[in-house]
Biopython code that builds the backbone (N, CA, C, O; Angstrom):
import numpy as np
from Bio.PDB.StructureBuilder import StructureBuilder

atoms = [
    (1, "MET", "N", (-69.601, 33.327, 4.321)),
    (1, "MET", "CA", (-70.412, 32.862, 5.439)),
    (1, "MET", "C", (-69.962, 33.529, 6.735)),
    (1, "MET", "O", (-70.791, 34.002, 7.512)),
    (2, "ALA", "N", (-68.649, 33.566, 6.969)),
    (2, "ALA", "CA", (-68.134, 34.184, 8.195)),
    (2, "ALA", "C", (-68.383, 35.682, 8.192)),
    (2, "ALA", "O", (-68.681, 36.264, 9.234)),
    (3, "VAL", "N", (-68.265, 36.309, 7.034)),
    (3, "VAL", "CA", (-68.511, 37.749, 6.945)),
    (3, "VAL", "C", (-69.980, 38.039, 7.207)),
    (3, "VAL", "O", (-70.307, 39.009, 7.890)),
    (4, "ALA", "N", (-70.857, 37.217, 6.678)),
    (4, "ALA", "CA", (-72.287, 37.410, 6.882)),
    (4, "ALA", "C", (-72.659, 37.275, 8.353)),
    (4, "ALA", "O", (-73.604, 37.917, 8.813)),
    (5, "GLN", "N", (-71.930, 36.452, 9.091)),
    (5, "GLN", "CA", (-72.205, 36.259, 10.508)),
    (5, "GLN", "C", (-71.435, 37.236, 11.373)),
    (5, "GLN", "O", (-71.564, 37.204, 12.596)),
    (6, "ASN", "N", (-70.633, 38.108, 10.765)),
    (6, "ASN", "CA", (-69.851, 39.114, 11.473)),
    (6, "ASN", "C", (-68.900, 38.465, 12.494)),
    (6, "ASN", "O", (-68.833, 38.881, 13.650)),
    (7, "ILE", "N", (-68.176, 37.449, 12.042)),
    (7, "ILE", "CA", (-67.222, 36.725, 12.887)),
    (7, "ILE", "C", (-65.831, 36.986, 12.343)),
    (7, "ILE", "O", (-65.596, 36.850, 11.143)),
    (8, "ASN", "N", (-64.903, 37.361, 13.220)),
    (8, "ASN", "CA", (-63.542, 37.630, 12.744)),
    (8, "ASN", "C", (-62.647, 36.408, 12.928)),
    (8, "ASN", "O", (-63.027, 35.428, 13.567)),
    (9, "ARG", "N", (-61.472, 36.491, 12.362)),
    (9, "ARG", "CA", (-60.514, 35.387, 12.362)),
    (9, "ARG", "C", (-60.133, 34.964, 13.775)),
    (9, "ARG", "O", (-60.092, 33.771, 14.076)),
    (10, "ASP", "N", (-59.855, 35.931, 14.640)),
    (10, "ASP", "CA", (-59.405, 35.601, 15.989)),
    (10, "ASP", "C", (-60.477, 34.876, 16.787)),
    (10, "ASP", "O", (-60.155, 34.005, 17.595)),
    (11, "THR", "N", (-61.744, 35.217, 16.580)),
    (11, "THR", "CA", (-62.838, 34.541, 17.269)),
    (11, "THR", "C", (-62.900, 33.069, 16.878)),
    (11, "THR", "O", (-63.050, 32.192, 17.729)),
    (12, "VAL", "N", (-62.783, 32.814, 15.584)),
    (12, "VAL", "CA", (-62.837, 31.431, 15.098)),
    (12, "VAL", "C", (-61.634, 30.638, 15.592)),
    (12, "VAL", "O", (-61.783, 29.505, 16.049)),
    (13, "LEU", "N", (-60.440, 31.226, 15.502)),
    (13, "LEU", "CA", (-59.238, 30.520, 15.955)),
    (13, "LEU", "C", (-59.285, 30.236, 17.449)),
    (13, "LEU", "O", (-58.855, 29.169, 17.888)),
    (14, "LEU", "N", (-59.799, 31.168, 18.229)),
    (14, "LEU", "CA", (-59.918, 30.962, 19.667)),
    (14, "LEU", "C", (-60.901, 29.832, 19.966)),
    (14, "LEU", "O", (-60.648, 28.995, 20.833)),
    (15, "ALA", "N", (-62.013, 29.813, 19.249)),
    (15, "ALA", "CA", (-63.011, 28.769, 19.452)),
    (15, "ALA", "C", (-62.485, 27.387, 19.058)),
    (15, "ALA", "O", (-62.866, 26.379, 19.653)),
    (16, "LEU", "N", (-61.617, 27.350, 18.062)),
    (16, "LEU", "CA", (-61.037, 26.080, 17.617)),
    (16, "LEU", "C", (-59.784, 25.713, 18.405)),
    (16, "LEU", "O", (-59.131, 24.713, 18.109)),
    (17, "ASP", "N", (-59.454, 26.517, 19.400)),
    (17, "ASP", "CA", (-58.270, 26.323, 20.237)),
    (17, "ASP", "C", (-56.989, 26.394, 19.405)),
    (17, "ASP", "O", (-56.045, 25.634, 19.620)),
    (18, "LEU", "N", (-56.982, 27.324, 18.452)),
    (18, "LEU", "CA", (-55.830, 27.539, 17.583)),
    (18, "LEU", "C", (-55.393, 28.998, 17.650)),
    (18, "LEU", "O", (-54.885, 29.537, 16.666)),
    (19, "SER", "N", (-55.582, 29.636, 18.787)),
    (19, "SER", "CA", (-55.297, 31.067, 18.890)),
    (19, "SER", "C", (-53.822, 31.363, 18.614)),
    (19, "SER", "O", (-52.949, 30.520, 18.816)),
    (20, "LEU", "N", (-53.579, 32.577, 18.152)),
    (20, "LEU", "CA", (-52.235, 32.993, 17.781)),
    (20, "LEU", "C", (-51.481, 33.543, 18.991)),
    (20, "LEU", "O", (-52.066, 34.265, 19.799)),
    (21, "PRO", "N", (-50.200, 33.216, 19.130)),
    (21, "PRO", "CA", (-49.387, 33.762, 20.217)),
    (21, "PRO", "C", (-49.158, 35.265, 20.040)),
    (21, "PRO", "O", (-49.286, 35.789, 18.934)),
    (22, "LYS", "N", (-48.821, 35.950, 21.123)),
    (22, "LYS", "CA", (-48.586, 37.387, 21.070)),
    (22, "LYS", "C", (-47.184, 37.740, 20.576)),
    (22, "LYS", "O", (-47.009, 38.777, 19.937)),
    (23, "LYS", "N", (-46.183, 36.906, 20.855)),
    (23, "LYS", "CA", (-44.820, 37.181, 20.402)),
    (23, "LYS", "C", (-44.749, 37.032, 18.888)),
    (23, "LYS", "O", (-45.238, 36.053, 18.325)),
    (24, "LEU", "N", (-44.137, 38.010, 18.240)),
    (24, "LEU", "CA", (-44.139, 38.053, 16.777)),
    (24, "LEU", "C", (-43.502, 36.831, 16.118)),
    (24, "LEU", "O", (-44.036, 36.315, 15.136)),
    (25, "ALA", "N", (-42.378, 36.365, 16.638)),
    (25, "ALA", "CA", (-41.707, 35.208, 16.030)),
    (25, "ALA", "C", (-42.592, 33.960, 16.132)),
    (25, "ALA", "O", (-42.711, 33.202, 15.169)),
    (26, "LEU", "N", (-43.200, 33.752, 17.276)),
    (26, "LEU", "CA", (-44.083, 32.600, 17.458)),
    (26, "LEU", "C", (-45.364, 32.762, 16.645)),
    (26, "LEU", "O", (-45.905, 31.787, 16.124)),
    (27, "ARG", "N", (-45.844, 33.998, 16.541)),
    (27, "ARG", "CA", (-47.056, 34.274, 15.772)),
    (27, "ARG", "C", (-46.832, 33.984, 14.286)),
    (27, "ARG", "O", (-47.695, 33.411, 13.621)),
    (28, "ARG", "N", (-45.666, 34.382, 13.772)),
    (28, "ARG", "CA", (-45.334, 34.137, 12.363)),
    (28, "ARG", "C", (-45.329, 32.637, 12.075)),
    (28, "ARG", "O", (-45.876, 32.188, 11.069)),
    (29, "ASP", "N", (-44.705, 31.869, 12.968)),
    (29, "ASP", "CA", (-44.647, 30.418, 12.773)),
    (29, "ASP", "C", (-46.040, 29.794, 12.860)),
    (29, "ASP", "O", (-46.362, 28.881, 12.100)),
    (30, "ALA", "N", (-46.863, 30.287, 13.784)),
    (30, "ALA", "CA", (-48.229, 29.763, 13.933)),
    (30, "ALA", "C", (-49.063, 30.086, 12.698)),
    (30, "ALA", "O", (-49.850, 29.253, 12.248)),
    (31, "LEU", "N", (-48.899, 31.293, 12.144)),
    (31, "LEU", "CA", (-49.624, 31.655, 10.925)),
    (31, "LEU", "C", (-49.214, 30.760, 9.760)),
    (31, "LEU", "O", (-50.061, 30.320, 8.982)),
    (32, "LYS", "N", (-47.915, 30.492, 9.641)),
    (32, "LYS", "CA", (-47.439, 29.607, 8.573)),
    (32, "LYS", "C", (-48.046, 28.222, 8.705)),
    (32, "LYS", "O", (-48.418, 27.605, 7.707)),
    (33, "LYS", "N", (-48.146, 27.731, 9.937)),
    (33, "LYS", "CA", (-48.717, 26.405, 10.174)),
    (33, "LYS", "C", (-50.210, 26.389, 9.837)),
    (33, "LYS", "O", (-50.697, 25.443, 9.219)),
    (34, "LEU", "N", (-50.933, 27.435, 10.243)),
    (34, "LEU", "CA", (-52.364, 27.499, 9.949)),
    (34, "LEU", "C", (-52.624, 27.597, 8.444)),
    (34, "LEU", "O", (-53.591, 27.024, 7.942)),
    (35, "ILE", "N", (-51.773, 28.312, 7.736)),
    (35, "ILE", "CA", (-51.901, 28.399, 6.282)),
    (35, "ILE", "C", (-51.549, 27.047, 5.653)),
    (35, "ILE", "O", (-52.210, 26.610, 4.711)),
    (36, "GLY", "N", (-50.520, 26.393, 6.167)),
    (36, "GLY", "CA", (-50.138, 25.073, 5.667)),
    (36, "GLY", "C", (-51.217, 24.032, 5.915)),
    (36, "GLY", "O", (-51.430, 23.142, 5.092)),
    (37, "ASP", "N", (-51.900, 24.145, 7.056)),
    (37, "ASP", "CA", (-53.001, 23.227, 7.381)),
    (37, "ASP", "C", (-54.293, 23.620, 6.678)),
    (37, "ASP", "O", (-55.299, 22.919, 6.780)),
    (38, "LYS", "N", (-54.262, 24.748, 5.960)),
    (38, "LYS", "CA", (-55.383, 25.273, 5.188)),
    (38, "LYS", "C", (-56.552, 25.734, 6.048)),
    (38, "LYS", "O", (-57.685, 25.802, 5.572)),
    (39, "VAL", "N", (-56.283, 26.053, 7.321)),
    (39, "VAL", "CA", (-57.302, 26.668, 8.174)),
    (39, "VAL", "C", (-57.465, 28.127, 7.760)),
    (39, "VAL", "O", (-58.568, 28.672, 7.788)),
    (40, "LEU", "N", (-56.347, 28.753, 7.375)),
    (40, "LEU", "CA", (-56.363, 30.119, 6.862)),
    (40, "LEU", "C", (-55.904, 30.106, 5.409)),
    (40, "LEU", "O", (-55.102, 29.267, 5.000)),
    (41, "LEU", "N", (-56.428, 31.049, 4.645)),
    (41, "LEU", "CA", (-55.965, 31.234, 3.278)),
    (41, "LEU", "C", (-54.660, 32.023, 3.300)),
    (41, "LEU", "O", (-54.356, 32.646, 4.318)),
    (42, "PRO", "N", (-53.880, 32.025, 2.226)),
    (42, "PRO", "CA", (-52.613, 32.777, 2.210)),
    (42, "PRO", "C", (-52.770, 34.267, 2.520)),
    (42, "PRO", "O", (-51.804, 34.919, 2.915)),
    (43, "THR", "N", (-53.955, 34.800, 2.347)),
    (43, "THR", "CA", (-54.207, 36.206, 2.667)),
    (43, "THR", "C", (-54.464, 36.418, 4.151)),
    (43, "THR", "O", (-54.527, 37.560, 4.606)),
    (44, "GLY", "N", (-54.614, 35.335, 4.916)),
    (44, "GLY", "CA", (-54.880, 35.430, 6.350)),
    (44, "GLY", "C", (-56.348, 35.364, 6.694)),
    (44, "GLY", "O", (-56.716, 35.472, 7.864)),
    (45, "VAL", "N", (-57.195, 35.188, 5.696)),
    (45, "VAL", "CA", (-58.639, 35.116, 5.893)),
    (45, "VAL", "C", (-59.019, 33.685, 6.260)),
    (45, "VAL", "O", (-58.345, 32.735, 5.862)),
    (46, "ILE", "N", (-60.090, 33.539, 7.011)),
    (46, "ILE", "CA", (-60.588, 32.220, 7.403)),
    (46, "ILE", "C", (-60.987, 31.429, 6.162)),
    (46, "ILE", "O", (-61.655, 31.953, 5.271)),
    (47, "ASN", "N", (-60.577, 30.173, 6.110)),
    (47, "ASN", "CA", (-60.958, 29.279, 5.020)),
    (47, "ASN", "C", (-62.250, 28.567, 5.437)),
    (47, "ASN", "O", (-62.206, 27.580, 6.171)),
    (48, "VAL", "N", (-63.392, 29.065, 4.970)),
    (48, "VAL", "CA", (-64.673, 28.485, 5.365)),
    (48, "VAL", "C", (-64.871, 27.096, 4.775)),
    (48, "VAL", "O", (-65.789, 26.383, 5.184)),
    (49, "GLY", "N", (-64.039, 26.698, 3.833)),
    (49, "GLY", "CA", (-64.117, 25.360, 3.262)),
    (49, "GLY", "C", (-63.407, 24.303, 4.099)),
    (49, "GLY", "O", (-63.570, 23.110, 3.846)),
    (50, "HIS", "N", (-62.625, 24.718, 5.087)),
    (50, "HIS", "CA", (-61.924, 23.764, 5.952)),
    (50, "HIS", "C", (-62.956, 23.068, 6.847)),
    (50, "HIS", "O", (-63.851, 23.730, 7.373)),
    (51, "PRO", "N", (-62.849, 21.757, 7.028)),
    (51, "PRO", "CA", (-63.854, 21.019, 7.806)),
    (51, "PRO", "C", (-64.057, 21.543, 9.232)),
    (51, "PRO", "O", (-65.198, 21.644, 9.682)),
    (52, "LEU", "N", (-62.994, 21.873, 9.943)),
    (52, "LEU", "CA", (-63.142, 22.379, 11.312)),
    (52, "LEU", "C", (-63.866, 23.718, 11.340)),
    (52, "LEU", "O", (-64.747, 23.940, 12.170)),
    (53, "VAL", "N", (-63.493, 24.598, 10.436)),
    (53, "VAL", "CA", (-64.088, 25.934, 10.399)),
    (53, "VAL", "C", (-65.550, 25.858, 9.986)),
    (53, "VAL", "O", (-66.399, 26.498, 10.607)),
    (54, "SER", "N", (-65.856, 25.089, 8.955)),
    (54, "SER", "CA", (-67.243, 25.015, 8.499)),
    (54, "SER", "C", (-68.136, 24.361, 9.548)),
    (54, "SER", "O", (-69.287, 24.766, 9.710)),
    (55, "ALA", "N", (-67.631, 23.363, 10.261)),
    (55, "ALA", "CA", (-68.414, 22.737, 11.327)),
    (55, "ALA", "C", (-68.683, 23.732, 12.445)),
    (55, "ALA", "O", (-69.787, 23.774, 12.988)),
    (56, "TRP", "N", (-67.681, 24.533, 12.793)),
    (56, "TRP", "CA", (-67.872, 25.527, 13.851)),
    (56, "TRP", "C", (-68.864, 26.596, 13.407)),
    (56, "TRP", "O", (-69.713, 27.013, 14.195)),
    (57, "LEU", "N", (-68.768, 27.041, 12.163)),
    (57, "LEU", "CA", (-69.690, 28.056, 11.663)),
    (57, "LEU", "C", (-71.126, 27.541, 11.625)),
    (57, "LEU", "O", (-72.059, 28.292, 11.906)),
    (58, "LYS", "N", (-71.308, 26.287, 11.284)),
    (58, "LYS", "CA", (-72.663, 25.720, 11.242)),
    (58, "LYS", "C", (-73.273, 25.649, 12.632)),
    (58, "LYS", "O", (-74.459, 25.933, 12.799)),
    (59, "THR", "N", (-72.484, 25.276, 13.630)),
    (59, "THR", "CA", (-73.023, 25.154, 14.984)),
    (59, "THR", "C", (-73.228, 26.507, 15.647)),
    (59, "THR", "O", (-74.086, 26.634, 16.521)),
    (60, "ASN", "N", (-72.471, 27.513, 15.258)),
    (60, "ASN", "CA", (-72.569, 28.835, 15.876)),
    (60, "ASN", "C", (-73.303, 29.843, 15.007)),
    (60, "ASN", "O", (-73.490, 30.984, 15.432)),
    (61, "GLY", "N", (-73.714, 29.475, 13.840)),
    (61, "GLY", "CA", (-74.377, 30.406, 12.936)),
    (61, "GLY", "C", (-75.738, 30.854, 13.408)),
    (61, "GLY", "O", (-76.168, 31.962, 13.086)),
    (62, "LYS", "N", (-76.422, 30.026, 14.159)),
    (62, "LYS", "CA", (-77.766, 30.357, 14.618)),
    (62, "LYS", "C", (-77.761, 31.315, 15.793)),
    (62, "LYS", "O", (-78.799, 31.890, 16.122)),
    (63, "LYS", "N", (-76.603, 31.500, 16.438)),
    (63, "LYS", "CA", (-76.520, 32.373, 17.602)),
    (63, "LYS", "C", (-76.401, 33.847, 17.211)),
    (63, "LYS", "O", (-76.694, 34.728, 18.019)),
    (64, "THR", "N", (-75.976, 34.115, 15.980)),
    (64, "THR", "CA", (-75.807, 35.484, 15.545)),
    (64, "THR", "C", (-77.015, 35.952, 14.757)),
    (64, "THR", "O", (-77.733, 35.145, 14.166)),
    (65, "LYS", "N", (-77.233, 37.240, 14.750)),
    (65, "LYS", "CA", (-78.399, 37.784, 14.041)),
    (65, "LYS", "C", (-77.997, 38.307, 12.696)),
    (65, "LYS", "O", (-78.840, 38.805, 11.950)),
]
sb = StructureBuilder()
sb.init_structure("model")
sb.init_model(0)
sb.init_chain("A")
sb.init_seg("    ")
for serial, (resi, resn, name, xyz) in enumerate(atoms, 1):
    if name == "N":
        sb.init_residue(resn, " ", resi, " ")
    sb.init_atom(name, np.array(xyz, "f"), 0.0, 1.0, " ", f" {name:<3s}", serial, name[0])
structure = sb.get_structure()
């Protein structure tokens, strides 16, 4: 769904107010937390099955062509 809408991971995380820090040590910890919360899959891809992500995609899906 996210690929079809041409939306990348950083856009979704920013919209959900879960953006990743720039410092590598903090970024690594944030990625681990997002994977643990199942917002991201272990590969780093957006988990479209997560309730927050799917709700955001549904509300923003009509804005993209």
